ROMI-393585 format. One record per residue (C-alpha): residue number from 1; residue in one letter; z, y, x. Coordinates in nm, 2 decimals. Layout:
N
<site num="NUM" residuo="A" w="Z" v="Y" u="X"/>
...
//
This chain:
329
<site num="1" residuo="M" w="0.52" v="3.19" u="2.84"/>
<site num="2" residuo="N" w="0.25" v="3.46" u="2.79"/>
<site num="3" residuo="K" w="0.34" v="3.66" u="2.50"/>
<site num="4" residuo="R" w="-0.01" v="3.66" u="2.30"/>
<site num="5" residuo="I" w="0.04" v="3.24" u="2.37"/>
<site num="6" residuo="K" w="0.39" v="3.25" u="2.22"/>
<site num="7" residuo="L" w="0.30" v="3.45" u="1.94"/>
<site num="8" residuo="V" w="0.02" v="3.21" u="1.86"/>
<site num="9" residuo="T" w="0.26" v="2.92" u="1.88"/>
<site num="10" residuo="I" w="0.53" v="3.10" u="1.64"/>
<site num="11" residuo="L" w="0.27" v="3.13" u="1.39"/>
<site num="12" residuo="I" w="0.12" v="2.77" u="1.42"/>
<site num="13" residuo="L" w="0.49" v="2.66" u="1.39"/>
<site num="14" residuo="I" w="0.58" v="2.89" u="1.07"/>
<site num="15" residuo="M" w="0.25" v="2.72" u="0.88"/>
<site num="16" residuo="S" w="0.40" v="2.36" u="0.97"/>
<site num="17" residuo="L" w="0.76" v="2.45" u="0.83"/>
<site num="18" residuo="T" w="0.70" v="2.31" u="0.47"/>
<site num="19" residuo="L" w="0.70" v="1.94" u="0.66"/>
<site num="20" residuo="L" w="1.10" v="2.00" u="0.62"/>
<site num="21" residuo="T" w="1.04" v="1.86" u="0.24"/>
<site num="22" residuo="G" w="0.85" v="1.56" u="0.37"/>
<site num="23" residuo="C" w="0.58" v="1.71" u="0.16"/>
<site num="24" residuo="S" w="0.20" v="1.74" u="0.28"/>
<site num="25" residuo="I" w="0.04" v="1.85" u="-0.05"/>
<site num="26" residuo="S" w="-0.16" v="2.12" u="-0.21"/>
<site num="27" residuo="D" w="0.02" v="2.38" u="-0.43"/>
<site num="28" residuo="F" w="-0.05" v="2.47" u="-0.78"/>
<site num="29" residuo="H" w="-0.27" v="2.79" u="-0.79"/>
<site num="30" residuo="I" w="-0.06" v="3.11" u="-0.81"/>
<site num="31" residuo="Y" w="-0.22" v="3.38" u="-0.98"/>
<site num="32" residuo="A" w="-0.13" v="3.72" u="-0.93"/>
<site num="33" residuo="S" w="0.02" v="3.87" u="-1.21"/>
<site num="34" residuo="S" w="0.35" v="4.07" u="-1.35"/>
<site num="35" residuo="T" w="0.46" v="3.78" u="-1.59"/>
<site num="36" residuo="S" w="0.70" v="3.60" u="-1.31"/>
<site num="37" residuo="G" w="0.96" v="3.77" u="-1.46"/>
<site num="38" residuo="I" w="1.19" v="4.06" u="-1.32"/>
<site num="39" residuo="G" w="1.36" v="3.99" u="-0.99"/>
<site num="40" residuo="N" w="1.13" v="3.67" u="-0.97"/>
<site num="41" residuo="V" w="0.90" v="3.60" u="-0.69"/>
<site num="42" residuo="F" w="0.67" v="3.33" u="-0.89"/>
<site num="43" residuo="K" w="0.70" v="3.12" u="-1.22"/>
<site num="44" residuo="I" w="0.57" v="2.76" u="-1.27"/>
<site num="45" residuo="G" w="0.55" v="2.66" u="-1.61"/>
<site num="46" residuo="P" w="0.92" v="2.74" u="-1.75"/>
<site num="47" residuo="Y" w="1.08" v="2.78" u="-1.39"/>
<site num="48" residuo="S" w="1.11" v="3.09" u="-1.21"/>
<site num="49" residuo="C" w="1.21" v="3.15" u="-0.85"/>
<site num="50" residuo="S" w="1.42" v="3.41" u="-0.80"/>
<site num="51" residuo="K" w="1.45" v="3.63" u="-0.50"/>
<site num="52" residuo="K" w="1.80" v="3.53" u="-0.39"/>
<site num="53" residuo="E" w="1.64" v="3.16" u="-0.35"/>
<site num="54" residuo="F" w="1.35" v="3.30" u="-0.15"/>
<site num="55" residuo="R" w="1.61" v="3.47" u="0.06"/>
<site num="56" residuo="V" w="1.80" v="3.16" u="0.16"/>
<site num="57" residuo="Y" w="1.49" v="3.00" u="0.27"/>
<site num="58" residuo="L" w="1.36" v="3.30" u="0.48"/>
<site num="59" residuo="C" w="1.71" v="3.30" u="0.62"/>
<site num="60" residuo="N" w="1.72" v="2.96" u="0.71"/>
<site num="61" residuo="Y" w="1.35" v="2.92" u="0.85"/>
<site num="62" residuo="K" w="1.41" v="3.26" u="1.03"/>
<site num="63" residuo="N" w="1.73" v="3.10" u="1.24"/>
<site num="64" residuo="L" w="1.62" v="2.73" u="1.25"/>
<site num="65" residuo="Y" w="1.32" v="2.84" u="1.44"/>
<site num="66" residuo="G" w="1.40" v="3.16" u="1.61"/>
<site num="67" residuo="V" w="1.08" v="3.35" u="1.53"/>
<site num="68" residuo="F" w="1.20" v="3.68" u="1.55"/>
<site num="69" residuo="D" w="1.33" v="3.68" u="1.95"/>
<site num="70" residuo="E" w="1.28" v="4.05" u="1.98"/>
<site num="71" residuo="S" w="1.17" v="3.98" u="2.36"/>
<site num="72" residuo="E" w="0.88" v="3.79" u="2.23"/>
<site num="73" residuo="M" w="0.72" v="4.05" u="2.01"/>
<site num="74" residuo="E" w="0.47" v="4.28" u="2.14"/>
<site num="75" residuo="D" w="0.49" v="4.56" u="1.89"/>
<site num="76" residuo="E" w="0.54" v="4.61" u="1.53"/>
<site num="77" residuo="S" w="0.19" v="4.46" u="1.40"/>
<site num="78" residuo="S" w="0.34" v="4.13" u="1.60"/>
<site num="79" residuo="E" w="0.65" v="4.14" u="1.37"/>
<site num="80" residuo="K" w="0.45" v="4.17" u="1.06"/>
<site num="81" residuo="L" w="0.25" v="3.91" u="1.09"/>
<site num="82" residuo="V" w="0.50" v="3.66" u="1.17"/>
<site num="83" residuo="E" w="0.69" v="3.80" u="0.90"/>
<site num="84" residuo="G" w="0.40" v="3.75" u="0.69"/>
<site num="85" residuo="G" w="0.35" v="3.40" u="0.84"/>
<site num="86" residuo="L" w="0.73" v="3.31" u="0.73"/>
<site num="87" residuo="K" w="0.68" v="3.44" u="0.37"/>
<site num="88" residuo="S" w="0.38" v="3.24" u="0.30"/>
<site num="89" residuo="A" w="0.53" v="2.94" u="0.45"/>
<site num="90" residuo="V" w="0.84" v="2.98" u="0.25"/>
<site num="91" residuo="L" w="0.61" v="3.01" u="-0.06"/>
<site num="92" residuo="E" w="0.40" v="2.73" u="-0.03"/>
<site num="93" residuo="H" w="0.75" v="2.53" u="0.03"/>
<site num="94" residuo="L" w="0.91" v="2.67" u="-0.28"/>
<site num="95" residuo="T" w="0.63" v="2.60" u="-0.49"/>
<site num="96" residuo="K" w="0.61" v="2.24" u="-0.40"/>
<site num="97" residuo="V" w="0.97" v="2.22" u="-0.50"/>
<site num="98" residuo="Y" w="0.92" v="2.36" u="-0.83"/>
<site num="99" residuo="S" w="0.62" v="2.15" u="-0.88"/>
<site num="100" residuo="L" w="0.78" v="1.84" u="-0.83"/>
<site num="101" residuo="A" w="1.11" v="1.93" u="-1.02"/>
<site num="102" residuo="L" w="0.84" v="2.03" u="-1.31"/>
<site num="103" residuo="Y" w="0.69" v="1.67" u="-1.26"/>
<site num="104" residuo="A" w="1.07" v="1.52" u="-1.29"/>
<site num="105" residuo="R" w="1.10" v="1.71" u="-1.62"/>
<site num="106" residuo="D" w="0.76" v="1.60" u="-1.74"/>
<site num="107" residuo="N" w="0.85" v="1.22" u="-1.66"/>
<site num="108" residuo="D" w="1.26" v="1.23" u="-1.80"/>
<site num="109" residuo="I" w="1.34" v="1.20" u="-1.40"/>
<site num="110" residuo="E" w="1.71" v="1.30" u="-1.33"/>
<site num="111" residuo="L" w="1.97" v="1.31" u="-1.08"/>
<site num="112" residuo="T" w="2.23" v="1.05" u="-1.13"/>
<site num="113" residuo="N" w="2.63" v="1.19" u="-1.18"/>
<site num="114" residuo="D" w="2.70" v="1.10" u="-0.85"/>
<site num="115" residuo="E" w="2.39" v="1.29" u="-0.70"/>
<site num="116" residuo="E" w="2.49" v="1.59" u="-0.90"/>
<site num="117" residuo="K" w="2.86" v="1.56" u="-0.74"/>
<site num="118" residuo="N" w="2.68" v="1.53" u="-0.40"/>
<site num="119" residuo="C" w="2.49" v="1.81" u="-0.45"/>
<site num="120" residuo="E" w="2.83" v="2.03" u="-0.57"/>
<site num="121" residuo="K" w="2.99" v="1.88" u="-0.27"/>
<site num="122" residuo="A" w="2.71" v="2.03" u="-0.03"/>
<site num="123" residuo="A" w="2.69" v="2.37" u="-0.21"/>
<site num="124" residuo="E" w="3.08" v="2.42" u="-0.12"/>
<site num="125" residuo="E" w="3.03" v="2.31" u="0.25"/>
<site num="126" residuo="Y" w="2.74" v="2.51" u="0.29"/>
<site num="127" residuo="Y" w="2.86" v="2.83" u="0.10"/>
<site num="128" residuo="D" w="3.17" v="2.83" u="0.29"/>
<site num="129" residuo="S" w="2.99" v="2.80" u="0.63"/>
<site num="130" residuo="L" w="2.82" v="3.14" u="0.51"/>
<site num="131" residuo="T" w="2.92" v="3.50" u="0.71"/>
<site num="132" residuo="S" w="2.99" v="3.79" u="0.45"/>
<site num="133" residuo="E" w="2.68" v="3.91" u="0.61"/>
<site num="134" residuo="D" w="2.47" v="3.61" u="0.51"/>
<site num="135" residuo="I" w="2.60" v="3.62" u="0.15"/>
<site num="136" residuo="S" w="2.53" v="4.01" u="0.16"/>
<site num="137" residuo="Y" w="2.17" v="3.95" u="0.25"/>
<site num="138" residuo="M" w="2.12" v="3.67" u="0.04"/>
<site num="139" residuo="G" w="2.32" v="3.77" u="-0.28"/>
<site num="140" residuo="V" w="2.42" v="3.43" u="-0.39"/>
<site num="141" residuo="S" w="2.72" v="3.28" u="-0.52"/>
<site num="142" residuo="E" w="2.82" v="2.89" u="-0.47"/>
<site num="143" residuo="S" w="2.70" v="2.84" u="-0.80"/>
<site num="144" residuo="D" w="2.35" v="2.97" u="-0.71"/>
<site num="145" residuo="I" w="2.34" v="2.72" u="-0.40"/>
<site num="146" residuo="E" w="2.44" v="2.43" u="-0.63"/>
<site num="147" residuo="K" w="2.14" v="2.49" u="-0.85"/>
<site num="148" residuo="M" w="1.91" v="2.52" u="-0.55"/>
<site num="149" residuo="Y" w="2.04" v="2.21" u="-0.38"/>
<site num="150" residuo="K" w="2.02" v="2.01" u="-0.73"/>
<site num="151" residuo="R" w="1.63" v="2.14" u="-0.75"/>
<site num="152" residuo="Y" w="1.56" v="2.02" u="-0.43"/>
<site num="153" residuo="A" w="1.72" v="1.72" u="-0.46"/>
<site num="154" residuo="L" w="1.54" v="1.65" u="-0.74"/>
<site num="155" residuo="A" w="1.22" v="1.73" u="-0.58"/>
<site num="156" residuo="E" w="1.29" v="1.50" u="-0.27"/>
<site num="157" residuo="K" w="1.39" v="1.19" u="-0.57"/>
<site num="158" residuo="V" w="1.07" v="1.26" u="-0.70"/>
<site num="159" residuo="Y" w="0.88" v="1.28" u="-0.39"/>
<site num="160" residuo="V" w="1.03" v="0.95" u="-0.23"/>
<site num="161" residuo="Q" w="0.96" v="0.76" u="-0.58"/>
<site num="162" residuo="L" w="0.62" v="0.87" u="-0.56"/>
<site num="163" residuo="M" w="0.53" v="0.76" u="-0.20"/>
<site num="164" residuo="N" w="0.75" v="0.45" u="-0.28"/>
<site num="165" residuo="S" w="0.45" v="0.36" u="-0.53"/>
<site num="166" residuo="V" w="0.18" v="0.38" u="-0.25"/>
<site num="167" residuo="D" w="0.01" v="0.06" u="-0.15"/>
<site num="168" residuo="E" w="0.06" v="0.04" u="0.23"/>
<site num="169" residuo="E" w="-0.20" v="-0.26" u="0.26"/>
<site num="170" residuo="V" w="-0.48" v="-0.14" u="0.44"/>
<site num="171" residuo="S" w="-0.78" v="-0.33" u="0.51"/>
<site num="172" residuo="E" w="-0.95" v="-0.33" u="0.85"/>
<site num="173" residuo="D" w="-1.26" v="-0.21" u="0.73"/>
<site num="174" residuo="E" w="-1.10" v="0.09" u="0.56"/>
<site num="175" residuo="A" w="-0.93" v="0.20" u="0.84"/>
<site num="176" residuo="R" w="-1.23" v="0.13" u="1.07"/>
<site num="177" residuo="M" w="-1.28" v="0.36" u="1.37"/>
<site num="178" residuo="M" w="-1.64" v="0.38" u="1.50"/>
<site num="179" residuo="E" w="-1.78" v="0.55" u="1.82"/>
<site num="180" residuo="A" w="-2.13" v="0.73" u="1.78"/>
<site num="181" residuo="E" w="-2.35" v="0.99" u="1.91"/>
<site num="182" residuo="V" w="-2.47" v="1.25" u="1.62"/>
<site num="183" residuo="I" w="-2.71" v="1.50" u="1.58"/>
<site num="184" residuo="Y" w="-2.65" v="1.78" u="1.33"/>
<site num="185" residuo="V" w="-2.90" v="2.02" u="1.21"/>
<site num="186" residuo="T" w="-2.91" v="2.29" u="0.94"/>
<site num="187" residuo="N" w="-3.26" v="2.34" u="0.83"/>
<site num="188" residuo="E" w="-3.57" v="2.09" u="0.73"/>
<site num="189" residuo="A" w="-3.79" v="2.21" u="1.04"/>
<site num="190" residuo="D" w="-3.55" v="2.09" u="1.29"/>
<site num="191" residuo="A" w="-3.45" v="1.76" u="1.12"/>
<site num="192" residuo="A" w="-3.83" v="1.67" u="1.09"/>
<site num="193" residuo="A" w="-3.88" v="1.76" u="1.48"/>
<site num="194" residuo="V" w="-3.59" v="1.51" u="1.53"/>
<site num="195" residuo="T" w="-3.73" v="1.23" u="1.30"/>
<site num="196" residuo="K" w="-4.06" v="1.30" u="1.51"/>
<site num="197" residuo="G" w="-3.91" v="1.30" u="1.85"/>
<site num="198" residuo="L" w="-3.72" v="0.96" u="1.76"/>
<site num="199" residuo="Q" w="-4.05" v="0.79" u="1.61"/>
<site num="200" residuo="E" w="-4.22" v="0.88" u="1.97"/>
<site num="201" residuo="G" w="-3.96" v="0.72" u="2.17"/>
<site num="202" residuo="A" w="-3.76" v="1.03" u="2.27"/>
<site num="203" residuo="T" w="-3.40" v="0.95" u="2.35"/>
<site num="204" residuo="F" w="-3.12" v="0.98" u="2.09"/>
<site num="205" residuo="T" w="-2.92" v="1.21" u="2.36"/>
<site num="206" residuo="S" w="-3.20" v="1.44" u="2.45"/>
<site num="207" residuo="L" w="-3.28" v="1.54" u="2.11"/>
<site num="208" residuo="A" w="-2.89" v="1.58" u="2.06"/>
<site num="209" residuo="Q" w="-2.91" v="1.81" u="2.36"/>
<site num="210" residuo="K" w="-3.19" v="1.99" u="2.22"/>
<site num="211" residuo="Y" w="-3.14" v="2.02" u="1.84"/>
<site num="212" residuo="S" w="-2.78" v="1.95" u="1.74"/>
<site num="213" residuo="K" w="-2.58" v="2.22" u="1.61"/>
<site num="214" residuo="A" w="-2.27" v="2.00" u="1.62"/>
<site num="215" residuo="D" w="-1.98" v="2.07" u="1.84"/>
<site num="216" residuo="N" w="-1.97" v="1.75" u="2.03"/>
<site num="217" residuo="I" w="-2.26" v="1.45" u="2.07"/>
<site num="218" residuo="D" w="-2.01" v="1.17" u="2.13"/>
<site num="219" residuo="V" w="-1.77" v="1.15" u="1.85"/>
<site num="220" residuo="T" w="-1.51" v="0.88" u="1.72"/>
<site num="221" residuo="F" w="-1.43" v="0.90" u="1.36"/>
<site num="222" residuo="G" w="-1.33" v="0.68" u="1.02"/>
<site num="223" residuo="R" w="-1.42" v="0.71" u="0.66"/>
<site num="224" residuo="H" w="-1.44" v="1.04" u="0.50"/>
<site num="225" residuo="K" w="-1.49" v="1.25" u="0.81"/>
<site num="226" residuo="Y" w="-1.85" v="1.32" u="0.72"/>
<site num="227" residuo="P" w="-2.01" v="1.39" u="0.39"/>
<site num="228" residuo="K" w="-2.02" v="1.07" u="0.16"/>
<site num="229" residuo="E" w="-2.37" v="1.03" u="0.22"/>
<site num="230" residuo="V" w="-2.32" v="0.99" u="0.59"/>
<site num="231" residuo="D" w="-2.02" v="0.73" u="0.54"/>
<site num="232" residuo="K" w="-2.28" v="0.52" u="0.31"/>
<site num="233" residuo="V" w="-2.49" v="0.48" u="0.57"/>
<site num="234" residuo="V" w="-2.30" v="0.51" u="0.93"/>
<site num="235" residuo="F" w="-2.05" v="0.23" u="0.81"/>
<site num="236" residuo="N" w="-2.34" v="-0.02" u="0.76"/>
<site num="237" residuo="M" w="-2.49" v="0.02" u="1.11"/>
<site num="238" residuo="E" w="-2.48" v="-0.23" u="1.42"/>
<site num="239" residuo="N" w="-2.42" v="-0.12" u="1.76"/>
<site num="240" residuo="G" w="-2.70" v="0.04" u="1.91"/>
<site num="241" residuo="Q" w="-2.89" v="0.12" u="1.60"/>
<site num="242" residuo="V" w="-3.00" v="0.50" u="1.50"/>
<site num="243" residuo="S" w="-3.01" v="0.60" u="1.15"/>
<site num="244" residuo="N" w="-3.29" v="0.76" u="0.98"/>
<site num="245" residuo="M" w="-3.21" v="1.13" u="0.84"/>
<site num="246" residuo="I" w="-2.94" v="1.19" u="0.63"/>
<site num="247" residuo="T" w="-2.96" v="1.45" u="0.39"/>
<site num="248" residuo="T" w="-2.62" v="1.62" u="0.25"/>
<site num="249" residuo="E" w="-2.55" v="1.94" u="0.08"/>
<site num="250" residuo="D" w="-2.46" v="2.14" u="0.44"/>
<site num="251" residuo="G" w="-2.74" v="1.97" u="0.64"/>
<site num="252" residuo="Y" w="-2.90" v="1.69" u="0.79"/>
<site num="253" residuo="Y" w="-2.75" v="1.43" u="1.01"/>
<site num="254" residuo="F" w="-2.87" v="1.13" u="1.26"/>
<site num="255" residuo="F" w="-2.64" v="0.89" u="1.41"/>
<site num="256" residuo="K" w="-2.68" v="0.65" u="1.68"/>
<site num="257" residuo="C" w="-2.41" v="0.39" u="1.65"/>
<site num="258" residuo="I" w="-2.23" v="0.28" u="2.00"/>
<site num="259" residuo="N" w="-1.95" v="0.09" u="1.89"/>
<site num="260" residuo="K" w="-1.88" v="0.01" u="1.51"/>
<site num="261" residuo="Y" w="-1.56" v="-0.12" u="1.55"/>
<site num="262" residuo="N" w="-1.29" v="0.04" u="1.80"/>
<site num="263" residuo="K" w="-0.99" v="-0.21" u="1.75"/>
<site num="264" residuo="E" w="-0.73" v="0.01" u="1.89"/>
<site num="265" residuo="L" w="-0.82" v="0.31" u="1.72"/>
<site num="266" residuo="S" w="-0.86" v="0.15" u="1.41"/>
<site num="267" residuo="E" w="-0.50" v="-0.01" u="1.39"/>
<site num="268" residuo="Q" w="-0.38" v="0.34" u="1.46"/>
<site num="269" residuo="N" w="-0.58" v="0.50" u="1.19"/>
<site num="270" residuo="K" w="-0.41" v="0.28" u="0.91"/>
<site num="271" residuo="V" w="-0.11" v="0.53" u="0.93"/>
<site num="272" residuo="N" w="-0.37" v="0.78" u="0.87"/>
<site num="273" residuo="V" w="-0.49" v="0.60" u="0.54"/>
<site num="274" residuo="I" w="-0.17" v="0.55" u="0.40"/>
<site num="275" residuo="S" w="-0.05" v="0.91" u="0.47"/>
<site num="276" residuo="E" w="-0.41" v="1.01" u="0.27"/>
<site num="277" residuo="R" w="-0.29" v="0.80" u="0.03"/>
<site num="278" residuo="K" w="0.02" v="0.99" u="-0.04"/>
<site num="279" residuo="N" w="-0.12" v="1.30" u="-0.04"/>
<site num="280" residuo="E" w="-0.39" v="1.23" u="-0.28"/>
<site num="281" residuo="L" w="-0.15" v="1.09" u="-0.51"/>
<site num="282" residuo="V" w="0.10" v="1.41" u="-0.52"/>
<site num="283" residuo="E" w="-0.26" v="1.64" u="-0.54"/>
<site num="284" residuo="D" w="-0.36" v="1.42" u="-0.82"/>
<site num="285" residuo="M" w="-0.02" v="1.48" u="-1.01"/>
<site num="286" residuo="I" w="-0.03" v="1.83" u="-0.93"/>
<site num="287" residuo="K" w="-0.38" v="1.85" u="-1.07"/>
<site num="288" residuo="D" w="-0.29" v="1.71" u="-1.37"/>
<site num="289" residuo="H" w="-0.01" v="1.97" u="-1.45"/>
<site num="290" residuo="E" w="-0.27" v="2.23" u="-1.33"/>
<site num="291" residuo="E" w="-0.44" v="2.15" u="-1.68"/>
<site num="292" residuo="K" w="-0.11" v="2.23" u="-1.88"/>
<site num="293" residuo="Y" w="0.06" v="2.48" u="-1.70"/>
<site num="294" residuo="Y" w="-0.04" v="2.85" u="-1.53"/>
<site num="295" residuo="S" w="0.15" v="2.95" u="-1.25"/>
<site num="296" residuo="H" w="0.24" v="3.33" u="-1.17"/>
<site num="297" residuo="F" w="0.31" v="3.51" u="-0.84"/>
<site num="298" residuo="S" w="0.46" v="3.87" u="-0.84"/>
<site num="299" residuo="E" w="0.26" v="4.00" u="-0.52"/>
<site num="300" residuo="S" w="0.48" v="4.31" u="-0.48"/>
<site num="301" residuo="T" w="0.81" v="4.14" u="-0.50"/>
<site num="302" residuo="L" w="0.71" v="3.92" u="-0.26"/>
<site num="303" residuo="E" w="0.57" v="4.23" u="-0.01"/>
<site num="304" residuo="N" w="0.92" v="4.41" u="-0.09"/>
<site num="305" residuo="L" w="1.14" v="4.15" u="0.04"/>
<site num="306" residuo="V" w="1.27" v="4.19" u="0.37"/>
<site num="307" residuo="V" w="1.35" v="3.93" u="0.67"/>
<site num="308" residuo="N" w="1.65" v="4.05" u="0.79"/>
<site num="309" residuo="K" w="1.65" v="4.00" u="1.15"/>
<site num="310" residuo="S" w="2.01" v="4.06" u="1.26"/>
<site num="311" residuo="P" w="2.17" v="3.81" u="1.45"/>
<site num="312" residuo="E" w="2.48" v="3.85" u="1.21"/>
<site num="313" residuo="V" w="2.26" v="3.70" u="0.93"/>
<site num="314" residuo="K" w="2.28" v="3.36" u="1.13"/>
<site num="315" residuo="S" w="2.27" v="3.08" u="0.85"/>
<site num="316" residuo="D" w="2.02" v="2.76" u="0.95"/>
<site num="317" residuo="S" w="2.23" v="2.49" u="0.77"/>
<site num="318" residuo="F" w="2.08" v="2.46" u="0.43"/>
<site num="319" residuo="F" w="1.86" v="2.15" u="0.47"/>
<site num="320" residuo="Q" w="2.10" v="1.99" u="0.68"/>
<site num="321" residuo="V" w="2.40" v="2.00" u="0.47"/>
<site num="322" residuo="L" w="2.21" v="1.87" u="0.17"/>
<site num="323" residuo="N" w="2.10" v="1.57" u="0.38"/>
<site num="324" residuo="K" w="2.43" v="1.49" u="0.50"/>
<site num="325" residuo="Y" w="2.54" v="1.41" u="0.12"/>
<site num="326" residuo="I" w="2.24" v="1.31" u="-0.03"/>
<site num="327" residuo="A" w="1.92" v="1.12" u="0.08"/>
<site num="328" residuo="F" w="1.66" v="0.91" u="-0.09"/>
<site num="329" residuo="K" w="1.48" v="0.60" u="0.02"/>
//
C-alpha cells in the first residue's frame, strides 16, 4: 500500500476509535484551562482524568491498531500527526466515559455488588497480564485499574439504559428515502435565472448543469439531509413535480422529484433513523449537563504526554478483559 494512503487510513481509523464504547455522541465543551488539577488531563464537574489513565488508553489504542509501524511512517511529521490523532481520539473517548459517569451520579445509577466484584476480577486479570515495561509506562497499580474499570462499566451501564429507552418503531414516512434532481445556487441572481428558465420551458437537467453548485445533480436522500425548509417542500412532492425556489440560510434550492419513495432504501434507512434517535438522546443529556458544569482541559499536560512506541510496551487487552467479565444488555 502506498505510504501516503496508509497514513490517511491510519488517521481515519484513529478518529473512529471512540466507537469502542458503543457511543457516538457529542462531548462536553472542553475549555483550555489550568484548573484541571496537577497531574490531570481534564476535569468534568467533580471528576478529573489522570495522566496514568490517559496513558492506559493510549497504550491500548496504539497496540490494538498498530498505528506506529515504523515501516509505514514516512518521516517525523507523519509520526507526530498520527500521535496527535491518537491523543485526540483518546481524549474524546475518555470525556464520553466521564460524562456518562457524571450522569450516573446525578441520577443515582450505580453498579451492583456483583458488577463491582466482576470489575475487581477483571482488574486483577488485566494487571497480571501487564509487563514491567507496561506498568512503568502507565504508572498504574491494580487498584488504579479497578477504579478505571468501575468508571468504564458504569458509563456503559448508563449508555445501555439510555439506548434501551429509545423507541425503535419507525414509520415509513420518517424513514422515507427519495430520489430527485437538485439545483443549488448561492446568489439571488442565479436563483432568478433558474426560475425564469423553468418558466420558459428549459429542462431541469440543463439548468442544473449550467447553474448548480451542488456536487451532484442526481441525489438520493432522507429527512434532515437538507435544511428544514427543503424538507417541508420536497417530502410533499409527487413524481415528476418540480419545486419552486426554496430559500434557506445557505442559499437557494430547486428540486425535481424522480421517485418519492425508494422502498428498498427506505427500509434500510430505518436503522439510521433509530441510530439518530439514540445519538440525539445522549446529546440532549450532555447538553443538559453543560448548563450545570464546566469542563477544563490542560493543553500543556496533554501535549507533554508521550505515546511509548516501544514494542516492549505491548498491552492491548484493557477493553477485552472487562468485556469478558461484564456486559450490559
